[in-house]
C-alpha positions as CSV (number, residue, x, y, z in Angstrom):
1,M,0.0,0.0,0.0
2,S,1.2,3.4,-0.8
3,K,1.1,6.3,1.5
4,K,-0.6,9.5,0.3
5,K,1.6,12.5,0.7
6,S,0.1,15.4,2.5
7,P,0.3,18.6,0.4
8,S,3.0,21.0,1.3
9,V,2.3,24.4,2.7
10,E,3.7,26.0,-0.5
11,S,1.4,24.0,-2.8
12,T,-1.7,24.9,-0.9
13,T,-1.1,28.6,-0.5
14,S,0.5,29.4,-3.9
15,P,-2.7,29.3,-6.0
16,T,-4.5,31.3,-3.4
17,M,-1.8,34.0,-3.2
18,A,-1.6,34.1,-7.0
19,G,-5.3,34.6,-7.2
20,Y,-5.2,37.3,-4.5
21,T,-2.3,39.1,-6.3
22,R,-4.2,38.9,-9.6
23,L,-7.3,40.3,-7.9
24,L,-5.3,43.2,-6.4
25,G,-4.0,44.0,-9.9
26,D,-7.5,44.0,-11.3
27,I,-8.7,46.3,-8.5
28,D,-5.8,48.7,-9.2
29,H,-6.6,48.7,-12.9
30,L,-10.3,49.4,-12.1
31,I,-9.4,52.3,-9.9
32,V,-7.2,53.8,-12.5
33,T,-9.9,53.4,-15.1
34,I,-12.7,54.9,-12.9
35,R,-10.8,57.8,-11.3
36,P,-11.2,60.2,-14.3
37,F,-15.0,59.5,-14.5
38,A,-15.3,60.1,-10.7
39,R,-13.6,63.5,-11.1
40,Q,-15.9,64.4,-14.0
41,L,-19.0,63.3,-11.9
42,A,-17.8,65.4,-9.0
43,A,-17.3,68.4,-11.3
44,L,-20.8,67.9,-12.8
45,Q,-22.4,67.7,-9.3
46,R,-20.7,71.0,-8.3
47,R,-22.0,72.7,-11.5
48,M,-25.5,71.3,-10.9
49,K,-25.6,72.6,-7.3
50,A,-24.4,76.1,-8.5
51,A,-27.2,76.1,-11.0
52,G,-29.8,75.3,-8.4
53,L,-30.3,71.7,-9.6
54,F,-30.3,68.6,-7.3
55,A,-27.1,66.7,-7.7
56,N,-28.5,63.5,-6.0
57,E,-25.5,63.4,-3.6
58,R,-27.8,63.4,-0.5
59,E,-31.3,62.7,0.7
60,L,-34.1,65.3,0.3
61,L,-34.7,67.2,3.6
62,D,-37.8,67.7,5.6
63,C,-38.0,70.0,8.7
64,P,-39.8,68.3,11.5
65,Q,-40.5,71.7,13.3
66,C,-42.1,73.8,10.6
67,G,-42.8,71.3,7.8
68,L,-40.6,72.9,5.1
69,R,-39.8,70.1,2.6
70,E,-37.4,69.7,-0.4
71,D,-38.3,68.1,-3.6
72,V,-37.0,67.9,-7.2
73,L,-39.0,69.0,-10.2
74,I,-38.8,66.9,-13.4
75,S,-36.4,69.5,-14.7
76,G,-34.0,68.7,-11.9
77,L,-34.6,72.0,-10.1
78,L,-34.4,71.7,-6.3
79,I,-37.4,73.4,-4.6
80,T,-38.8,73.8,-1.1
81,Y,-42.5,73.9,-0.2
82,R,-45.1,73.3,2.5
83,E,-48.1,71.1,2.3
84,P,-50.5,71.6,0.4
85,G,-48.5,74.0,-1.7
86,F,-46.6,71.5,-3.8
87,P,-45.1,72.3,-6.3
88,Q,-45.1,76.0,-5.4
89,D,-41.4,76.9,-4.6
90,T,-40.9,79.0,-1.5
91,G,-37.4,80.1,-2.7
92,L,-35.9,79.1,0.6
93,R,-32.9,76.7,0.7
94,F,-31.6,74.6,3.6
95,E,-28.1,75.7,4.7
96,E,-25.4,73.0,4.8
97,L,-23.7,73.1,8.2
98,T,-21.8,69.8,8.0
99,A,-21.8,66.8,5.6
100,D,-25.1,65.5,7.1
101,T,-26.5,68.4,9.1
102,F,-28.5,71.3,7.6
103,R,-30.3,74.4,9.0
104,C,-33.9,75.1,8.0
105,P,-34.1,78.6,6.4
106,S,-37.5,79.2,7.8
107,C,-37.3,78.3,11.5
108,G,-33.6,77.7,12.1
109,Q,-34.1,74.0,13.2
110,K,-31.1,71.7,12.6
111,V,-32.1,68.9,10.3
112,N,-30.0,65.8,10.2
113,E,-29.9,64.1,6.7
114,R,-30.0,60.6,8.2
115,F,-33.4,61.3,9.7
116,A,-34.9,63.0,6.6
117,S,-38.4,61.9,6.0
118,D,-39.1,58.9,3.8
119,E,-42.8,59.7,3.8
120,P,-44.1,60.1,0.2
121,I,-45.7,63.4,-0.8
122,S,-49.4,63.1,-0.2
123,G,-50.7,61.0,-3.1
124,F,-47.7,61.7,-5.3
125,L,-45.5,58.7,-4.7
126,A,-47.9,56.7,-2.5
127,K,-47.6,53.0,-2.5
128,P,-50.1,51.1,-4.6
129,A,-53.1,49.6,-2.9
130,T,-52.6,46.0,-1.7
131,K,-56.2,45.0,-2.0
132,R,-57.2,42.9,-5.0
133,C,-60.3,43.4,-7.0
134,K,-62.5,40.3,-7.6
135,S,-61.4,40.0,-11.3
136,A,-57.7,39.8,-10.2
137,A,-58.4,36.9,-7.8
138,P,-56.4,33.7,-8.6
139,A,-58.3,31.2,-10.6
140,K,-59.6,28.2,-8.6
141,E,-58.2,24.9,-9.6
142,G,-60.6,22.4,-11.0
143,K,-62.8,22.1,-14.1
144,R,-63.1,25.0,-16.4
145,K,-66.4,26.0,-18.1
146,A,-66.1,26.0,-21.8
């Protein structure tokens, strides 16, 4: 009977290390490829913000104290409004204090982006009803009428 040799440490780690090294090379190549596009995107976002457009780099804000809310028109223009005045722009803009904290221009309340409202605009982005109508009910198994 022949004894099976146990694999050496080198033979078990070599393919893994080679794969890891290849993966690191792929990641480096990807970073070099993407970097110019990331710079262009950042420049475009700066231009959009300067033009009053929403650059989609943060959540829309909602002041819990006075109810002033942000939204974006189909044109990309960032507006603020109060219910039920949508889409009448108040012309007010939240002031950025830190990366995720803003000051409401109406009442001065600090608004943290992490806690921005996810509540849809009344009826505008409301979730579809979950009730089924009778015609949409699943067919019963069994014989069909011809």
